C-alpha positions as CSV (number, residue, x, y, z in Angstrom):
1,X,104.2,76.4,101.3
2,X,105.2,79.8,99.9
3,X,105.5,82.9,102.0
4,X,106.9,86.4,101.5
5,X,110.5,86.2,102.4
6,X,110.5,89.9,103.4
7,X,108.0,89.7,106.2
8,X,108.6,88.4,109.7
9,X,105.9,85.8,110.3
10,X,104.9,85.2,113.9
11,X,102.8,82.1,113.3
12,X,102.0,80.5,110.0
13,X,98.5,79.0,109.6
14,X,98.4,76.0,107.3
15,X,96.2,77.4,104.6
16,X,97.2,75.1,101.8
17,X,98.8,77.5,99.4
18,X,99.1,76.8,95.7
19,X,102.5,77.4,93.9
20,X,101.1,80.6,92.4
21,X,100.0,82.0,95.8
22,X,102.0,84.2,98.1
23,X,101.1,84.9,101.7
24,X,101.8,87.8,104.0
25,X,100.7,87.6,107.6
26,X,100.4,90.8,109.5
27,X,101.8,91.2,112.9
28,X,99.7,91.6,116.1
29,X,97.4,93.2,116.9
30,X,96.2,92.2,113.4
31,X,94.7,88.7,113.3
32,X,94.8,88.1,109.5
33,X,96.9,87.9,106.5
34,X,96.7,88.4,102.7
35,X,97.2,85.9,99.9
36,X,97.9,87.0,96.3
37,X,97.3,84.4,93.6
38,X,99.6,85.6,90.9
39,X,98.0,83.3,88.3
40,X,94.5,84.7,88.8
41,X,95.4,88.1,90.3
42,X,92.9,87.5,93.1
43,X,93.6,88.7,96.6
44,X,92.3,86.7,99.5
45,X,91.8,87.7,103.2
46,X,93.0,84.9,105.6
47,X,91.5,85.2,109.1
48,X,93.2,83.8,112.2
49,X,91.1,80.6,112.1
50,X,92.5,79.9,108.5
51,X,89.3,80.9,106.7
52,X,90.1,82.3,103.3
53,X,87.8,84.6,101.4
54,X,88.2,86.8,98.4
55,X,89.0,90.4,99.5
56,X,85.9,92.3,98.6
57,X,84.7,94.4,101.5
58,X,86.0,98.0,101.6
59,X,86.8,97.9,105.4
60,X,88.8,94.7,104.9
61,X,90.7,96.3,102.0
62,X,91.6,99.4,104.1
63,X,92.5,97.2,107.1
64,X,94.8,95.2,104.8
65,X,96.5,98.4,103.5
66,X,96.9,99.5,107.1
67,X,98.5,96.1,107.8
68,X,101.1,96.6,105.1
69,X,101.9,100.1,106.5
70,X,102.3,98.6,110.0
71,X,104.5,95.7,108.8
72,X,106.8,98.1,106.9
73,X,107.0,100.4,109.8
74,X,107.8,97.6,112.2
75,X,110.5,96.2,109.9
76,X,111.8,99.8,109.2
77,X,111.3,99.4,105.4
78,X,110.7,102.0,102.7
79,X,107.0,102.9,102.1
80,X,107.6,103.5,98.4
81,X,106.4,100.7,96.2
82,X,109.0,98.6,94.3
83,X,108.8,95.4,92.4
84,X,108.4,92.8,95.2
85,X,105.4,90.5,95.7
86,X,104.2,92.6,98.6
87,X,104.2,95.7,96.5
88,X,102.2,93.9,93.9
89,X,99.7,92.9,96.6
90,X,99.4,96.6,97.7
91,X,98.9,97.7,94.1
92,X,96.3,95.0,93.5
93,X,94.3,96.0,96.6
94,X,94.4,99.7,95.7
95,X,93.4,99.1,92.1
96,X,90.2,97.4,93.2
97,X,88.8,100.8,94.2
98,X,86.8,102.4,91.4
99,X,88.7,105.7,91.7
100,X,91.1,107.6,93.9
101,X,88.1,109.4,95.4
102,X,86.6,106.1,96.5
103,X,89.9,105.1,98.1
104,X,90.1,108.5,99.8
105,X,86.6,108.2,101.3
106,X,87.3,104.6,102.5
107,X,90.6,105.6,104.1
108,X,89.0,108.6,105.7
109,X,86.3,106.3,107.2
110,X,88.4,103.2,108.2
111,X,91.9,104.6,108.8
112,X,91.9,107.1,111.7
113,X,95.6,107.0,112.2
114,X,96.9,109.9,110.1
115,X,100.4,108.6,109.4
116,X,99.1,105.4,107.9
117,X,96.4,107.3,105.9
118,X,99.1,109.6,104.6
119,X,101.2,106.6,103.3
120,X,98.1,105.0,101.6
121,X,96.9,108.3,100.1
122,X,100.0,110.2,99.2
123,X,102.5,107.4,98.4
124,X,100.6,104.4,97.2
125,X,97.5,106.0,95.7
126,X,99.6,108.4,93.7
127,X,101.5,105.5,92.1
128,X,98.4,103.5,91.3
129,X,96.1,106.3,90.2
130,X,98.6,109.0,89.3
131,X,97.1,111.5,91.7
132,X,98.6,114.9,92.0
133,X,96.1,116.2,94.6
134,X,94.8,114.7,97.9
135,X,91.3,115.2,99.3
136,X,92.6,114.1,102.7
137,X,94.4,117.5,103.0
138,X,97.9,116.2,103.1
139,X,99.3,117.3,99.8
140,X,99.4,120.9,98.7
141,X,98.3,121.5,95.2
142,X,100.1,124.8,95.0
143,X,96.8,126.7,94.6
144,X,95.9,128.9,97.6
């Protein structure tokens, strides 16, 4: 069974991973984890009961991104994306949004905690979408 070596796993659910799948379990209060199948590039949501479904719903995508922020904060890691599997998972989730505007709207609706929203919109979205402005109001465009 493969799991991300950079994440502290509290309890591992036997979900039958394939060799191409990598799993990150979020720490409580989250009751779910994420699997990235590197062969198919599909991302799956894994619930506490072990149920695995393709990550499709916008709220689940935002909750997953929030989970990555919380995990990194708890482990006192950098928020910037690098070249690890977890970073690939984050990029993959963000790239499922049609545009940066769709991501901004989803984060505004499903991520009320501003520091987490800030990471998603100003650090991660900028890398994936190449944004230079932020509709969440956290980045100054230099135009007053």
